[in-house]
N, C-alpha and C positions, 0 to 999 in steps of 0.2 A: 730419228729426229722427233722431238716431242713438240706438239702444238697445244696451245692453251685456248680453250673456247670459253669466252665469257658469257654468262647467262643474260647479259643486257647489252643493248646497243651503245657503243661508245661514240660520242659526238666527234666530228672531224676536228682536227687541231685548227684553232683560229690562227690566221696569219698575223704576224706581229704588226703593230701599228706603224704606219709609214712615218719616216722622219719628216721634219718640216720641209726640207729641201725636196724630198720625193713628193710630198703632198702638193707643193707649188707646181712641180713639174707635171704631175698627173692632172692638176686642175687646168693646165694650159692645153693638154691634149684633148682632142675630140673624144667623146664618150665611147664611141665604137672602137677606138684604138686602145684606150686605157683599159677597157674591160677585157681585151684579148691578151693582155700581158700575163705571162705565167709568174708563179712565185719566184722562180729562178731569175727571170728577167727583172722583176721588181727589186730583188736583192742586189743584182748587179747594178741597176740604175741608182739605187740608194747609196751603194758604195762609191760609185763614180761622182755622185753629186755632193757627197760629204765634203765640207770645206777642209782644205789641208792647212797645215801650219805654214805661216808666211816665211819665205826664205830671207826676208829682210832683217837687218839688225834692229831697225826701228820701224815699226809699222803702226802709225797713229791715225785713226779715222774717227771723225766726230761729225754729227749732224747738229747744226745750230738752228734752232727754231726761231725764225724771224717773222714778224707780222706780215701776212700776205704770202710769204714764200719761205722756203728754208734754204740754208746754205750748207754744203757738204765740204768738209776740209779733210784732206788726206796728205800725210807726210810720211814718205818712205825713204829709208836710207839703207843701201846695201850694195853688193857687188853687181855690176852690170853683166847680165847673162845673155842679152840679145846680141845677135851677130851684127857685124858692120853693115851688111846688106839690108837687114831689117831696120836698123836705125836710119839708114839713108832713105828707105822706103817710107818710113814714118816722118821724115823730115827733121829728125833730131840729131843728125850728124853735121848740120851746118854750124858754122862759127857764130853766126848772128844769134841763133836760138840759144846756144851755150852761153854767150856773153850776156844775153838778157836774163837768163835764169841766175847766173852768177851774180850779176849786179843787183837783182832783186833780193837775193839772199844776203849779200853784204849790206845793202841798204837797210834791211830789216834788223840785222844785228846791230848796226850803228845806231839806228833809231831807238832800239831797246836800251842800249847802253846810255845814250844821251838822256832818255826819259828817266832812267834810274838815277843818273847823276843829278838831274834837275830836281827830282823828288827828294833826294837826300839833302840837297842844298836848301830847299824850301823848309824842310823839317828842322834843319839846323838853325836857320834864321828865326823860325817861329819859336824854337826851344830857347834861343838866346835872349828873347825879349823878357823883360822883368815882369813879375806878376804871374798870377795863376792863369793858365790858359784853359780853355773849355774842356780839352781832353784829359787834363790832369785829374779831374773828378772821376773819370771812368777808367783810366789806365795808370794813373800815378805819374810822377815826374819821369822824363826821358833820361 
C-alpha cells in the first residue's frame, strides 16, 4: 500500500450549507443540542425535513396579504388516503360536515357562473348602445 504525504496541512472539509428547512429546525433547537449533532445526523435531518411532492392532483396554496392581517387559501383535490377511523377521529366522517362542504362548493360554482353571465349581459347591453363608448378609444369596438 502506498501512502501520499503532503508537505502542507490540508484544511478540514467544510460541511455543506444547511438547507432552509434544516436551518429553521436547528434555530428552534437549544444551542447545546444543536451543537452536538454529528454531520451524519444533520444529513439525515435535512433529508427528513425536505418537502416532498404533493400526492394531490391539484395542490394550490396562496397567501393573500390583507391590511392588518393575512389570509391563507389552500385548495387540494386528490384521492382520500386516510383511514375511516382517522376520518371519524377528526370529525370528517359525519354527514353534516360533508353536506356543508358540498353545498359551499356548489354555491361557489353557481355564484361564479351567475357572475360571468351577468358580466356578459352588461357588456352586451353597453356594446349595443349607439355612439362611441369610452373603452372604444382604448380597445377598439367589441
